C-alpha positions, 0 to 999 in steps of 0.5 A: 282175225285182225291185220295185226294178226295177220302181218308177216314179220317183214309186213312190220317193218314195211309198215313202218316205212309207209308210215314214214313216207304219208308223215313226210308227205304230209309235213316235209314235201320236200324230204318225202320227194327225196325218201321215193327216189331212195325207196327205187334206189336204195329200198335197204337205205329207205327202211333204215331212214323209216326204221330209225326215225320211228325208234327216235320218236319211240324214245320221245326225241321229238326228231325232225328231217334236217338235211337239206333234200339241195345242200344235205346236212345230218338227215335228223334233228333231235329236240328233247325236252330236258336235253339239249339237241343233237343231230343224227344221221344214218348211214346202212351197210348193205346185205350183200356186204355183210353177208360177203364181209362176214361170210354170214348167208345172205338169207337166213333160210340158206344153208349155211356152214364155215367160220363166221370173219367178224374182223372183216366186217368191222374193216368194212365198218370202219370205211362206212363211218371214216366217210361220213366223219366229214358230213357230221363236222360243222354243227354246234349240237352233239352228232350221233352217227347211226349205223344199220344193216337190215341184215337178218343175222346182223346181230351175230356179229353187230354185239356187245363185242362187235362195239369192243372190237369197234372202238379199240381194234379187234385184237389178240392175247398174249401173256408177259411170262408163264402163270402171268394174266392173259392180257388184251391187245391191240394194234388200234389199226380198225379202232375208229375213234382212237390211234397211234401217234408219235407213240401216244394214243390220240382221239380221231375223228371228233365230229363223232360225239357217239354211235349207235350199232342197229340192227334191223330184222323184220319185226325189231331193232337191236342198239348197241352204243358206242361213246367217243372219249374226246368229241368235238361235241360231247352228247348225253347218253342219258339222252338214251338210257335205254341204250348199252354204251361202251366208253373207255374208262380212263380219258386221256389213255396212260402207259399204253393201258386201254380199259373200257367198261359198259355203261350198264352192268350185263349189257345186252341190246336195247330192243324196240320192236316196230311198229307204225309211228303213231296217227300225229306223224301221218296227220298233217302237223298243223292239224291237231285231231286224236283219231280215236281208238275202239273198244278192240283195238285197245285190248289188241295192243294190250297183248302187243308183245313190248320190250322191256326198253318199250315198258320203260318208256311207257310207265314213265321210269328209268331203268336200273342199269347198274347195282349201285343205283339200289344199294343203300336206298333203303336205309332210313326204312326202318328203325332198327336191325329187329325190325327190319328181321321182323319185315324179312320173318313176315315175307318169309310166313307169307310164302309159307301160307301161300 
């Protein structure tokens, strides 16, 4: 039986951590020493750093360690082809914090009952993000803050609704009069990017261009994005075309009406399974040796589960997120309506024959 077949869930993430440590050892010795210290002092944070670096690598964003072990700075800098560079800072919310603030059990196998409190977790996230805003300033590139947790049930709260709540703050609902439509209200108290100033809605924490919420399970990463409406350095979200981002649709705000939108219709989290980094990440940077794979390894890789995001990357295609992107694209394929009807009739006939 192959090693891949005998791995437990936690082992997949552990292998990503080991591969990242080996990559740093071969290419960035000072960063390797820092990562070793982090692995001993805060294993959850080390897993987050390794998993996010692997994710950026899979997305072909060409990440490199950026922080100076002596003076600090954002963790990574990405230099994607045909796109502007951007820096990435990774911060993690501990499993204990997620469990305490949300009322989720720390262990997925624990007996659990009761209400989930996502609003308390949003406050903890806002504090974490605020503490990182200063570290993200003084860069000429876009700045992406990645907030992670390895809590195995965090997907229940760091989901689509969680991303929206972080953008506009957890609110309530109201109806002006009987029969009137129900509208959502917010005091912006826990919004990460906007606040009320002198009766107007203004942007805050402009040093952060975008945020990625990443739930790191034993086998996969689940990702949602939040875009700043008025950052100091705008981030081109086409760089992360696979990631669903929520944003304020009209900025600046008029008459206090805050409208949000997702850049992907029917947004679901981008999901990436953990796999060890490619062999060129574990080899020294001055080596150009390609390790040959055995036929058995190639067959094994073929049967590995791939997410939709991974398939689009492997096939070199861009995922379609909105129906408007394909509407009308067939114009010109048929001479007239009669030829089109004949085409459709042919499809129906072949289905009947099958």
